[in-house]
SEFIZA-3560 file (N, C-alpha, C; in Angstrom, 3 decimals):
REM SEFIZA-3560
<numar><xx>1.350</xx><yy>-5.136</yy><zz>16.573</zz><atom>N</atom></numar>
<numar><xx>0.666</xx><yy>-3.903</yy><zz>16.208</zz><atom>CA</atom></numar>
<numar><xx>0.311</xx><yy>-3.157</yy><zz>17.489</zz><atom>C</atom></numar>
<numar><xx>0.458</xx><yy>-1.835</yy><zz>17.510</zz><atom>N</atom></numar>
<numar><xx>0.143</xx><yy>-1.075</yy><zz>18.713</zz><atom>CA</atom></numar>
<numar><xx>-1.351</xx><yy>-1.075</yy><zz>19.010</zz><atom>C</atom></numar>
<numar><xx>-1.731</xx><yy>-0.711</yy><zz>20.226</zz><atom>N</atom></numar>
<numar><xx>-3.161</xx><yy>-0.644</yy><zz>20.554</zz><atom>CA</atom></numar>
<numar><xx>-3.898</xx><yy>0.256</yy><zz>19.567</zz><atom>C</atom></numar>
<numar><xx>-5.153</xx><yy>-0.061</yy><zz>19.299</zz><atom>N</atom></numar>
<numar><xx>-5.922</xx><yy>0.649</yy><zz>18.269</zz><atom>CA</atom></numar>
<numar><xx>-6.089</xx><yy>2.128</yy><zz>18.563</zz><atom>C</atom></numar>
<numar><xx>-6.021</xx><yy>2.548</yy><zz>19.847</zz><atom>N</atom></numar>
<numar><xx>-6.185</xx><yy>3.964</yy><zz>20.137</zz><atom>CA</atom></numar>
<numar><xx>-4.955</xx><yy>4.779</yy><zz>19.740</zz><atom>C</atom></numar>
<numar><xx>-3.857</xx><yy>4.110</yy><zz>19.399</zz><atom>N</atom></numar>
<numar><xx>-2.653</xx><yy>4.791</yy><zz>18.933</zz><atom>CA</atom></numar>
<numar><xx>-2.547</xx><yy>4.769</yy><zz>17.414</zz><atom>C</atom></numar>
<numar><xx>-3.497</xx><yy>4.159</yy><zz>16.758</zz><atom>N</atom></numar>
<numar><xx>-3.503</xx><yy>4.045</yy><zz>15.299</zz><atom>CA</atom></numar>
<numar><xx>-4.613</xx><yy>4.925</yy><zz>14.754</zz><atom>C</atom></numar>
<numar><xx>-4.271</xx><yy>5.735</yy><zz>13.754</zz><atom>N</atom></numar>
<numar><xx>-5.253</xx><yy>6.612</yy><zz>13.126</zz><atom>CA</atom></numar>
<numar><xx>-5.303</xx><yy>6.311</yy><zz>11.628</zz><atom>C</atom></numar>
<numar><xx>-6.509</xx><yy>6.121</yy><zz>11.105</zz><atom>N</atom></numar>
<numar><xx>-6.668</xx><yy>5.923</yy><zz>9.672</zz><atom>CA</atom></numar>
<numar><xx>-6.552</xx><yy>7.293</yy><zz>9.008</zz><atom>C</atom></numar>
<numar><xx>-5.513</xx><yy>7.476</yy><zz>8.223</zz><atom>N</atom></numar>
<numar><xx>-5.321</xx><yy>8.734</yy><zz>7.507</zz><atom>CA</atom></numar>
<numar><xx>-6.109</xx><yy>8.756</yy><zz>6.207</zz><atom>C</atom></numar>
<numar><xx>-6.172</xx><yy>7.601</yy><zz>5.559</zz><atom>N</atom></numar>
<numar><xx>-6.917</xx><yy>7.508</yy><zz>4.290</zz><atom>CA</atom></numar>
<numar><xx>-7.257</xx><yy>6.051</yy><zz>4.041</zz><atom>C</atom></numar>
<numar><xx>-8.484</xx><yy>5.824</yy><zz>3.601</zz><atom>N</atom></numar>
<numar><xx>-8.901</xx><yy>4.474</yy><zz>3.229</zz><atom>CA</atom></numar>
<numar><xx>-9.954</xx><yy>4.594</yy><zz>2.132</zz><atom>C</atom></numar>
<numar><xx>-9.771</xx><yy>3.822</yy><zz>1.071</zz><atom>N</atom></numar>
<numar><xx>-10.714</xx><yy>3.850</yy><zz>-0.041</zz><atom>CA</atom></numar>
<numar><xx>-10.611</xx><yy>2.533</yy><zz>-0.799</zz><atom>C</atom></numar>
<numar><xx>-11.746</xx><yy>2.037</yy><zz>-1.240</zz><atom>N</atom></numar>
<numar><xx>-11.803</xx><yy>0.852</yy><zz>-2.087</zz><atom>CA</atom></numar>
<numar><xx>-12.689</xx><yy>1.175</yy><zz>-3.273</zz><atom>C</atom></numar>
<numar><xx>-12.205</xx><yy>0.861</yy><zz>-4.454</zz><atom>N</atom></numar>
<numar><xx>-12.979</xx><yy>1.075</yy><zz>-5.683</zz><atom>CA</atom></numar>
<numar><xx>-12.936</xx><yy>-0.188</yy><zz>-6.508</zz><atom>C</atom></numar>
<numar><xx>-14.102</xx><yy>-0.566</yy><zz>-7.002</zz><atom>N</atom></numar>
<numar><xx>-14.208</xx><yy>-1.748</yy><zz>-7.852</zz><atom>CA</atom></numar>
<numar><xx>-14.722</xx><yy>-1.328</yy><zz>-9.219</zz><atom>C</atom></numar>
<numar><xx>-14.171</xx><yy>-1.940</yy><zz>-10.251</zz><atom>N</atom></numar>
<numar><xx>-14.634</xx><yy>-1.697</yy><zz>-11.609</zz><atom>CA</atom></numar>
<numar><xx>-14.271</xx><yy>-2.904</yy><zz>-12.448</zz><atom>C</atom></numar>
<numar><xx>-15.203</xx><yy>-3.259</yy><zz>-13.339</zz><atom>N</atom></numar>
<numar><xx>-15.041</xx><yy>-4.466</yy><zz>-14.145</zz><atom>CA</atom></numar>
<numar><xx>-14.626</xx><yy>-5.619</yy><zz>-13.228</zz><atom>C</atom></numar>
<numar><xx>-13.497</xx><yy>-6.254</yy><zz>-13.511</zz><atom>N</atom></numar>
<numar><xx>-13.044</xx><yy>-7.359</yy><zz>-12.664</zz><atom>CA</atom></numar>
<numar><xx>-11.815</xx><yy>-6.965</yy><zz>-11.834</zz><atom>C</atom></numar>
<numar><xx>-11.624</xx><yy>-5.662</yy><zz>-11.631</zz><atom>N</atom></numar>
<numar><xx>-10.462</xx><yy>-5.154</yy><zz>-10.904</zz><atom>CA</atom></numar>
<numar><xx>-10.888</xx><yy>-4.442</yy><zz>-9.618</zz><atom>C</atom></numar>
<numar><xx>-9.922</xx><yy>-4.293</yy><zz>-8.706</zz><atom>N</atom></numar>
<numar><xx>-10.160</xx><yy>-3.596</yy><zz>-7.445</zz><atom>CA</atom></numar>
<numar><xx>-8.935</xx><yy>-2.771</yy><zz>-7.074</zz><atom>C</atom></numar>
<numar><xx>-9.183</xx><yy>-1.596</yy><zz>-6.537</zz><atom>N</atom></numar>
<numar><xx>-8.138</xx><yy>-0.756</yy><zz>-5.965</zz><atom>CA</atom></numar>
<numar><xx>-8.479</xx><yy>-0.589</yy><zz>-4.493</zz><atom>C</atom></numar>
<numar><xx>-7.524</xx><yy>-0.889</yy><zz>-3.644</zz><atom>N</atom></numar>
<numar><xx>-7.729</xx><yy>-0.698</yy><zz>-2.206</zz><atom>CA</atom></numar>
<numar><xx>-6.520</xx><yy>0.058</yy><zz>-1.660</zz><atom>C</atom></numar>
<numar><xx>-6.788</xx><yy>1.193</yy><zz>-1.039</zz><atom>N</atom></numar>
<numar><xx>-5.735</xx><yy>2.023</yy><zz>-0.457</zz><atom>CA</atom></numar>
<numar><xx>-6.037</xx><yy>2.202</yy><zz>1.024</zz><atom>C</atom></numar>
<numar><xx>-5.032</xx><yy>1.959</yy><zz>1.854</zz><atom>N</atom></numar>
<numar><xx>-5.187</xx><yy>2.169</yy><zz>3.290</zz><atom>CA</atom></numar>
<numar><xx>-3.863</xx><yy>2.716</yy><zz>3.821</zz><atom>C</atom></numar>
<numar><xx>-3.952</xx><yy>3.878</yy><zz>4.459</zz><atom>N</atom></numar>
<numar><xx>-2.774</xx><yy>4.524</yy><zz>5.024</zz><atom>CA</atom></numar>
<numar><xx>-3.077</xx><yy>4.829</yy><zz>6.484</zz><atom>C</atom></numar>
<numar><xx>-2.220</xx><yy>4.331</yy><zz>7.368</zz><atom>N</atom></numar>
<numar><xx>-2.413</xx><yy>4.494</yy><zz>8.802</zz><atom>CA</atom></numar>
<numar><xx>-1.261</xx><yy>5.274</yy><zz>9.418</zz><atom>C</atom></numar>
<numar><xx>-1.573</xx><yy>6.096</yy><zz>10.396</zz><atom>N</atom></numar>
<numar><xx>-0.560</xx><yy>6.700</yy><zz>11.248</zz><atom>CA</atom></numar>
<numar><xx>-0.400</xx><yy>5.764</yy><zz>12.440</zz><atom>C</atom></numar>
<numar><xx>0.814</xx><yy>5.319</yy><zz>12.675</zz><atom>N</atom></numar>
<numar><xx>1.100</xx><yy>4.411</yy><zz>13.790</zz><atom>CA</atom></numar>
<numar><xx>2.240</xx><yy>5.014</yy><zz>14.612</zz><atom>C</atom></numar>
<numar><xx>2.388</xx><yy>4.595</yy><zz>15.853</zz><atom>N</atom></numar>
<numar><xx>3.518</xx><yy>5.097</yy><zz>16.643</zz><atom>CA</atom></numar>
<numar><xx>4.847</xx><yy>4.743</yy><zz>15.966</zz><atom>C</atom></numar>
<numar><xx>5.776</xx><yy>5.673</yy><zz>15.979</zz><atom>N</atom></numar>
<numar><xx>7.100</xx><yy>5.394</yy><zz>15.424</zz><atom>CA</atom></numar>
<numar><xx>7.733</xx><yy>4.272</yy><zz>16.231</zz><atom>C</atom></numar>
<numar><xx>8.367</xx><yy>3.354</yy><zz>15.516</zz><atom>N</atom></numar>
<numar><xx>8.984</xx><yy>2.201</yy><zz>16.151</zz><atom>CA</atom></numar>
<numar><xx>10.110</xx><yy>1.718</yy><zz>15.253</zz><atom>C</atom></numar>
<numar><xx>10.813</xx><yy>0.702</yy><zz>15.702</zz><atom>N</atom></numar>
<numar><xx>11.861</xx><yy>0.120</yy><zz>14.868</zz><atom>CA</atom></numar>
<numar><xx>11.269</xx><yy>-0.423</yy><zz>13.566</zz><atom>C</atom></numar>
<numar><xx>10.083</xx><yy>-1.017</yy><zz>13.656</zz><atom>N</atom></numar>
<numar><xx>9.427</xx><yy>-1.597</yy><zz>12.482</zz><atom>CA</atom></numar>
<numar><xx>8.862</xx><yy>-0.515</yy><zz>11.562</zz><atom>C</atom></numar>
<numar><xx>8.327</xx><yy>0.570</yy><zz>12.153</zz><atom>N</atom></numar>
<numar><xx>7.715</xx><yy>1.656</yy><zz>11.377</zz><atom>CA</atom></numar>
<numar><xx>8.341</xx><yy>2.991</yy><zz>11.788</zz><atom>C</atom></numar>
<numar><xx>9.616</xx><yy>3.229</yy><zz>11.403</zz><atom>N</atom></numar>
<numar><xx>10.311</xx><yy>4.439</yy><zz>11.850</zz><atom>CA</atom></numar>
<numar><xx>9.690</xx><yy>5.743</yy><zz>11.346</zz><atom>C</atom></numar>
<numar><xx>8.952</xx><yy>5.672</yy><zz>10.235</zz><atom>N</atom></numar>
<numar><xx>8.307</xx><yy>6.874</yy><zz>9.697</zz><atom>CA</atom></numar>
<numar><xx>6.967</xx><yy>7.154</yy><zz>10.371</zz><atom>C</atom></numar>
<numar><xx>6.468</xx><yy>6.192</yy><zz>11.166</zz><atom>N</atom></numar>
<numar><xx>5.173</xx><yy>6.364</yy><zz>11.819</zz><atom>CA</atom></numar>
<numar><xx>4.003</xx><yy>6.185</yy><zz>10.873</zz><atom>C</atom></numar>
<numar><xx>4.222</xx><yy>5.415</yy><zz>9.812</zz><atom>N</atom></numar>
<numar><xx>3.162</xx><yy>5.179</yy><zz>8.832</zz><atom>CA</atom></numar>
<numar><xx>3.176</xx><yy>3.707</yy><zz>8.422</zz><atom>C</atom></numar>
<numar><xx>1.981</xx><yy>3.177</yy><zz>8.231</zz><atom>N</atom></numar>
<numar><xx>1.807</xx><yy>1.817</yy><zz>7.712</zz><atom>CA</atom></numar>
<numar><xx>0.826</xx><yy>1.943</yy><zz>6.552</zz><atom>C</atom></numar>
<numar><xx>1.131</xx><yy>1.288</yy><zz>5.424</zz><atom>N</atom></numar>
<numar><xx>0.292</xx><yy>1.478</yy><zz>4.240</zz><atom>CA</atom></numar>
<numar><xx>0.184</xx><yy>0.211</yy><zz>3.405</zz><atom>C</atom></numar>
<numar><xx>-0.879</xx><yy>0.169</yy><zz>2.634</zz><atom>N</atom></numar>
<numar><xx>-1.087</xx><yy>-0.843</yy><zz>1.612</zz><atom>CA</atom></numar>
<numar><xx>-1.794</xx><yy>-0.182</yy><zz>0.445</zz><atom>C</atom></numar>
<numar><xx>-1.189</xx><yy>-0.210</yy><zz>-0.712</zz><atom>N</atom></numar>
<numar><xx>-1.756</xx><yy>0.361</yy><zz>-1.944</zz><atom>CA</atom></numar>
<numar><xx>-1.868</xx><yy>-0.797</yy><zz>-2.925</zz><atom>C</atom></numar>
<numar><xx>-3.067</xx><yy>-1.270</yy><zz>-3.159</zz><atom>N</atom></numar>
<numar><xx>-3.266</xx><yy>-2.511</yy><zz>-3.911</zz><atom>CA</atom></numar>
<numar><xx>-4.130</xx><yy>-2.282</yy><zz>-5.150</zz><atom>C</atom></numar>
<numar><xx>-3.674</xx><yy>-2.825</yy><zz>-6.269</zz><atom>N</atom></numar>
<numar><xx>-4.459</xx><yy>-2.860</yy><zz>-7.509</zz><atom>CA</atom></numar>
<numar><xx>-4.369</xx><yy>-4.279</yy><zz>-8.035</zz><atom>C</atom></numar>
<numar><xx>-5.512</xx><yy>-4.923</yy><zz>-8.201</zz><atom>N</atom></numar>
<numar><xx>-5.483</xx><yy>-6.300</yy><zz>-8.675</zz><atom>CA</atom></numar>
<numar><xx>-6.812</xx><yy>-6.768</yy><zz>-9.220</zz><atom>C</atom></numar>
<numar><xx>-6.843</xx><yy>-8.013</yy><zz>-9.594</zz><atom>N</atom></numar>
<numar><xx>-8.062</xx><yy>-8.637</yy><zz>-10.093</zz><atom>CA</atom></numar>
<numar><xx>-8.873</xx><yy>-9.138</yy><zz>-8.908</zz><atom>C</atom></numar>
<numar><xx>-10.174</xx><yy>-8.949</yy><zz>-8.964</zz><atom>N</atom></numar>
<numar><xx>-11.034</xx><yy>-9.446</yy><zz>-7.890</zz><atom>CA</atom></numar>
<numar><xx>-10.835</xx><yy>-10.952</yy><zz>-7.763</zz><atom>C</atom></numar>
<numar><xx>-10.579</xx><yy>-11.399</yy><zz>-6.557</zz><atom>N</atom></numar>
<numar><xx>-10.401</xx><yy>-12.824</yy><zz>-6.312</zz><atom>CA</atom></numar>
<numar><xx>-9.064</xx><yy>-13.380</yy><zz>-6.761</zz><atom>C</atom></numar>
<numar><xx>-8.183</xx><yy>-12.530</yy><zz>-7.305</zz><atom>N</atom></numar>
<numar><xx>-6.886</xx><yy>-13.005</yy><zz>-7.778</zz><atom>CA</atom></numar>
<numar><xx>-5.898</xx><yy>-13.186</yy><zz>-6.640</zz><atom>C</atom></numar>
<numar><xx>-4.939</xx><yy>-14.065</yy><zz>-6.839</zz><atom>N</atom></numar>
<numar><xx>-3.928</xx><yy>-14.316</yy><zz>-5.814</zz><atom>CA</atom></numar>
<numar><xx>-2.813</xx><yy>-13.271</yy><zz>-5.834</zz><atom>C</atom></numar>
<numar><xx>-2.364</xx><yy>-12.898</yy><zz>-7.010</zz><atom>N</atom></numar>
<numar><xx>-1.252</xx><yy>-11.959</yy><zz>-7.125</zz><atom>CA</atom></numar>
<numar><xx>-1.766</xx><yy>-10.584</yy><zz>-7.545</zz><atom>C</atom></numar>
<numar><xx>-1.190</xx><yy>-9.527</yy><zz>-6.988</zz><atom>N</atom></numar>
<numar><xx>-1.615</xx><yy>-8.185</yy><zz>-7.385</zz><atom>CA</atom></numar>
<numar><xx>-1.090</xx><yy>-7.838</yy><zz>-8.778</zz><atom>C</atom></numar>
<numar><xx>-1.775</xx><yy>-6.930</yy><zz>-9.428</zz><atom>N</atom></numar>
<numar><xx>-1.200</xx><yy>-6.344</yy><zz>-10.638</zz><atom>CA</atom></numar>
<numar><xx>-0.033</xx><yy>-5.476</yy><zz>-10.185</zz><atom>C</atom></numar>
<numar><xx>-0.298</xx><yy>-4.619</yy><zz>-9.197</zz><atom>N</atom></numar>
<numar><xx>0.759</xx><yy>-3.848</yy><zz>-8.535</zz><atom>CA</atom></numar>
<numar><xx>0.304</xx><yy>-3.534</yy><zz>-7.114</zz><atom>C</atom></numar>
<numar><xx>1.238</xx><yy>-3.630</yy><zz>-6.177</zz><atom>N</atom></numar>
<numar><xx>0.930</xx><yy>-3.303</yy><zz>-4.781</zz><atom>CA</atom></numar>
<numar><xx>2.187</xx><yy>-2.755</yy><zz>-4.119</zz><atom>C</atom></numar>
<numar><xx>1.977</xx><yy>-1.739</yy><zz>-3.306</zz><atom>N</atom></numar>
<numar><xx>3.032</xx><yy>-1.206</yy><zz>-2.449</zz><atom>CA</atom></numar>
<numar><xx>2.579</xx><yy>-1.412</yy><zz>-1.013</zz><atom>C</atom></numar>
<numar><xx>3.484</xx><yy>-1.859</yy><zz>-0.150</zz><atom>N</atom></numar>
<numar><xx>3.133</xx><yy>-1.985</yy><zz>1.262</zz><atom>CA</atom></numar>
<numar><xx>4.388</xx><yy>-2.033</yy><zz>2.118</zz><atom>C</atom></numar>
<numar><xx>4.168</xx><yy>-1.843</yy><zz>3.404</zz><atom>N</atom></numar>
<numar><xx>5.234</xx><yy>-2.007</yy><zz>4.384</zz><atom>CA</atom></numar>
<numar><xx>4.717</xx><yy>-2.790</yy><zz>5.583</zz><atom>C</atom></numar>
<numar><xx>3.833</xx><yy>-3.730</yy><zz>5.338</zz><atom>N</atom></numar>
<numar><xx>3.182</xx><yy>-4.490</yy><zz>6.403</zz><atom>CA</atom></numar>
<numar><xx>4.168</xx><yy>-5.223</yy><zz>7.303</zz><atom>C</atom></numar>
<numar><xx>5.302</xx><yy>-5.599</yy><zz>6.771</zz><atom>N</atom></numar>
<numar><xx>6.278</xx><yy>-6.348</yy><zz>7.562</zz><atom>CA</atom></numar>
<numar><xx>7.436</xx><yy>-5.453</yy><zz>8.005</zz><atom>C</atom></numar>
<numar><xx>7.240</xx><yy>-4.129</yy><zz>7.862</zz><atom>N</atom></numar>
<numar><xx>8.282</xx><yy>-3.187</yy><zz>8.255</zz><atom>CA</atom></numar>
<numar><xx>9.303</xx><yy>-2.902</yy><zz>7.172</zz><atom>C</atom></numar>
<numar><xx>9.129</xx><yy>-3.499</yy><zz>6.012</zz><atom>N</atom></numar>
<numar><xx>10.013</xx><yy>-3.284</yy><zz>4.862</zz><atom>CA</atom></numar>
<numar><xx>9.160</xx><yy>-2.706</yy><zz>3.738</zz><atom>C</atom></numar>
<numar><xx>9.636</xx><yy>-1.645</yy><zz>3.108</zz><atom>N</atom></numar>
<numar><xx>8.902</xx><yy>-1.041</yy><zz>1.994</zz><atom>CA</atom></numar>
<numar><xx>9.085</xx><yy>-1.923</yy><zz>0.767</zz><atom>C</atom></numar>
<numar><xx>7.949</xx><yy>-2.374</yy><zz>0.211</zz><atom>N</atom></numar>
<numar><xx>8.002</xx><yy>-3.312</yy><zz>-0.916</zz><atom>CA</atom></numar>
<numar><xx>7.080</xx><yy>-2.888</yy><zz>-2.048</zz><atom>C</atom></numar>
<numar><xx>7.482</xx><yy>-3.296</yy><zz>-3.242</zz><atom>N</atom></numar>
<numar><xx>6.644</xx><yy>-3.177</yy><zz>-4.438</zz><atom>CA</atom></numar>
<numar><xx>6.429</xx><yy>-4.589</yy><zz>-4.961</zz><atom>C</atom></numar>
<numar><xx>5.165</xx><yy>-4.929</yy><zz>-5.167</zz><atom>N</atom></numar>
<numar><xx>4.789</xx><yy>-6.242</yy><zz>-5.689</zz><atom>CA</atom></numar>
<numar><xx>4.221</xx><yy>-6.045</yy><zz>-7.092</zz><atom>C</atom></numar>
<numar><xx>4.638</xx><yy>-6.886</yy><zz>-8.008</zz><atom>N</atom></numar>
<numar><xx>4.032</xx><yy>-6.920</yy><zz>-9.345</zz><atom>CA</atom></numar>
<numar><xx>3.905</xx><yy>-8.394</yy><zz>-9.704</zz><atom>C</atom></numar>
<numar><xx>2.651</xx><yy>-8.865</yy><zz>-9.765</zz><atom>N</atom></numar>
<numar><xx>2.440</xx><yy>-10.292</yy><zz>-9.934</zz><atom>CA</atom></numar>
<numar><xx>3.030</xx><yy>-11.007</yy><zz>-8.737</zz><atom>C</atom></numar>
<numar><xx>3.843</xx><yy>-12.017</yy><zz>-9.000</zz><atom>N</atom></numar>
<numar><xx>4.461</xx><yy>-12.743</yy><zz>-7.884</zz><atom>CA</atom></numar>
<numar><xx>5.878</xx><yy>-12.255</yy><zz>-7.590</zz><atom>C</atom></numar>
<numar><xx>6.274</xx><yy>-11.134</yy><zz>-8.197</zz><atom>N</atom></numar>
<numar><xx>7.589</xx><yy>-10.547</yy><zz>-7.975</zz><atom>CA</atom></numar>
<numar><xx>7.508</xx><yy>-9.492</yy><zz>-6.870</zz><atom>C</atom></numar>
<numar><xx>8.450</xx><yy>-9.551</yy><zz>-5.946</zz><atom>N</atom></numar>
<numar><xx>8.508</xx><yy>-8.594</yy><zz>-4.842</zz><atom>CA</atom></numar>
<numar><xx>9.902</xx><yy>-7.981</yy><zz>-4.808</zz><atom>C</atom></numar>
<numar><xx>9.953</xx><yy>-6.647</yy><zz>-4.681</zz><atom>N</atom></numar>
<numar><xx>11.239</xx><yy>-5.976</yy><zz>-4.560</zz><atom>CA</atom></numar>
<numar><xx>11.179</xx><yy>-4.958</yy><zz>-3.425</zz><atom>C</atom></numar>
<numar><xx>12.253</xx><yy>-4.849</yy><zz>-2.682</zz><atom>N</atom></numar>
<numar><xx>12.358</xx><yy>-3.838</yy><zz>-1.646</zz><atom>CA</atom></numar>
<numar><xx>12.637</xx><yy>-2.503</yy><zz>-2.327</zz><atom>C</atom></numar>
<numar><xx>11.992</xx><yy>-1.441</yy><zz>-1.838</zz><atom>N</atom></numar>
<numar><xx>12.135</xx><yy>-0.117</yy><zz>-2.455</zz><atom>CA</atom></numar>
<numar><xx>12.493</xx><yy>0.919</yy><zz>-1.397</zz><atom>C</atom></numar>
<numar><xx>13.097</xx><yy>2.029</yy><zz>-1.827</zz><atom>N</atom></numar>
<numar><xx>13.274</xx><yy>3.140</yy><zz>-0.893</zz><atom>CA</atom></numar>
<numar><xx>11.918</xx><yy>3.799</yy><zz>-0.657</zz><atom>C</atom></numar>
<numar><xx>11.752</xx><yy>4.431</yy><zz>0.478</zz><atom>N</atom></numar>
<numar><xx>10.482</xx><yy>5.085</yy><zz>0.805</zz><atom>CA</atom></numar>
<numar><xx>10.612</xx><yy>6.584</yy><zz>0.571</zz><atom>C</atom></numar>
<numar><xx>9.936</xx><yy>7.098</yy><zz>-0.488</zz><atom>N</atom></numar>
<numar><xx>10.052</xx><yy>8.520</yy><zz>-0.818</zz><atom>CA</atom></numar>
<numar><xx>9.069</xx><yy>9.413</yy><zz>-0.061</zz><atom>C</atom></numar>
<numar><xx>8.240</xx><yy>8.822</yy><zz>0.798</zz><atom>N</atom></numar>
<numar><xx>7.175</xx><yy>9.553</yy><zz>1.484</zz><atom>CA</atom></numar>
<numar><xx>5.831</xx><yy>9.094</yy><zz>0.947</zz><atom>C</atom></numar>
<numar><xx>4.797</xx><yy>9.267</yy><zz>1.749</zz><atom>N</atom></numar>
<numar><xx>3.472</xx><yy>8.761</yy><zz>1.390</zz><atom>CA</atom></numar>
<numar><xx>2.927</xx><yy>9.417</yy><zz>0.135</zz><atom>C</atom></numar>
<numar><xx>2.994</xx><yy>10.740</yy><zz>0.052</zz><atom>N</atom></numar>
<numar><xx>2.404</xx><yy>11.438</yy><zz>-1.097</zz><atom>CA</atom></numar>
<numar><xx>3.080</xx><yy>11.035</yy><zz>-2.404</zz><atom>C</atom></numar>
<numar><xx>4.395</xx><yy>10.976</yy><zz>-2.407</zz><atom>N</atom></numar>
<numar><xx>5.133</xx><yy>10.595</yy><zz>-3.616</zz><atom>CA</atom></numar>
<numar><xx>4.809</xx><yy>9.159</yy><zz>-4.005</zz><atom>C</atom></numar>
<numar><xx>4.774</xx><yy>8.271</yy><zz>-3.006</zz><atom>N</atom></numar>
<numar><xx>4.473</xx><yy>6.864</yy><zz>-3.291</zz><atom>CA</atom></numar>
<numar><xx>3.054</xx><yy>6.701</yy><zz>-3.812</zz><atom>C</atom></numar>
<numar><xx>2.103</xx><yy>7.448</yy><zz>-3.260</zz><atom>N</atom></numar>
<numar><xx>0.720</xx><yy>7.384</yy><zz>-3.727</zz><atom>CA</atom></numar>
<numar><xx>0.614</xx><yy>7.860</yy><zz>-5.173</zz><atom>C</atom></numar>
<numar><xx>1.320</xx><yy>8.924</yy><zz>-5.528</zz><atom>N</atom></numar>
<numar><xx>1.312</xx><yy>9.391</yy><zz>-6.926</zz><atom>CA</atom></numar>
<numar><xx>1.912</xx><yy>8.342</yy><zz>-7.850</zz><atom>C</atom></numar>
<numar><xx>3.003</xx><yy>7.720</yy><zz>-7.418</zz><atom>N</atom></numar>
<numar><xx>3.634</xx><yy>6.665</yy><zz>-8.222</zz><atom>CA</atom></numar>
<numar><xx>2.668</xx><yy>5.508</yy><zz>-8.442</zz><atom>C</atom></numar>
<numar><xx>1.986</xx><yy>5.101</yy><zz>-7.377</zz><atom>N</atom></numar>
<numar><xx>0.999</xx><yy>4.026</yy><zz>-7.464</zz><atom>CA</atom></numar>
<numar><xx>-0.121</xx><yy>4.403</yy><zz>-8.446</zz><atom>C</atom></numar>
<numar><xx>-0.658</xx><yy>5.608</yy><zz>-8.314</zz><atom>N</atom></numar>
<numar><xx>-1.736</xx><yy>6.048</yy><zz>-9.208</zz><atom>CA</atom></numar>
<numar><xx>-1.275</xx><yy>6.068</yy><zz>-10.657</zz><atom>C</atom></numar>
<numar><xx>-0.067</xx><yy>6.505</yy><zz>-10.911</zz><atom>N</atom></numar>
<numar><xx>0.474</xx><yy>6.500</yy><zz>-12.277</zz><atom>CA</atom></numar>
<numar><xx>0.574</xx><yy>5.077</yy><zz>-12.816</zz><atom>C</atom></numar>
<numar><xx>1.012</xx><yy>4.134</yy><zz>-11.974</zz><atom>N</atom></numar>
<numar><xx>1.128</xx><yy>2.741</yy><zz>-12.418</zz><atom>CA</atom></numar>
<numar><xx>-0.238</xx><yy>2.111</yy><zz>-12.684</zz><atom>C</atom></numar>
<numar><xx>-1.215</xx><yy>2.447</yy><zz>-11.850</zz><atom>N</atom></numar>
<numar><xx>-2.573</xx><yy>1.937</yy><zz>-12.087</zz><atom>CA</atom></numar>
<numar><xx>-3.068</xx><yy>2.409</yy><zz>-13.449</zz><atom>C</atom></numar>
<numar><xx>-2.875</xx><yy>3.688</yy><zz>-13.739</zz><atom>N</atom></numar>
<numar><xx>-3.304</xx><yy>4.230</yy><zz>-15.036</zz><atom>CA</atom></numar>
<numar><xx>-2.581</xx><yy>3.530</yy><zz>-16.185</zz><atom>C</atom></numar>
<numar><xx>-1.316</xx><yy>3.236</yy><zz>-16.022</zz><atom>N</atom></numar>
<numar><xx>-0.541</xx><yy>2.548</yy><zz>-17.064</zz><atom>CA</atom></numar>
<numar><xx>-1.106</xx><yy>1.146</yy><zz>-17.321</zz><atom>C</atom></numar>
<numar><xx>-1.500</xx><yy>0.451</yy><zz>-16.254</zz><atom>N</atom></numar>
<numar><xx>-2.000</xx><yy>-0.915</yy><zz>-16.382</zz><atom>CA</atom></numar>
<numar><xx>-3.455</xx><yy>-0.980</yy><zz>-16.846</zz><atom>C</atom></numar>
<numar><xx>-4.181</xx><yy>0.086</yy><zz>-16.693</zz><atom>N</atom></numar>
<numar><xx>-5.591</xx><yy>0.092</yy><zz>-17.094</zz><atom>CA</atom></numar>
<numar><xx>-5.666</xx><yy>0.268</yy><zz>-18.564</zz><atom>C</atom></numar>
//
């Protein structure tokens, strides 16, 4: 990970309700082979204390992924705004 002075938090929010949690974190990072778009993100919706997410999108390992339960699939990256809307739509579907 690059030095913290090169990383900017673009958006971060955590919301808890009933036994569920939504955690969104989007960072601007220096463009690199691992993060060619210059963004690192985690969009998580799951049960508090649960091991597997209900749905999560992330690129923590440099690969854009969608997690549902214990299933992981590599996905194309449509951009942060589009991916965030997709995530929000899926959260609403699961609620």
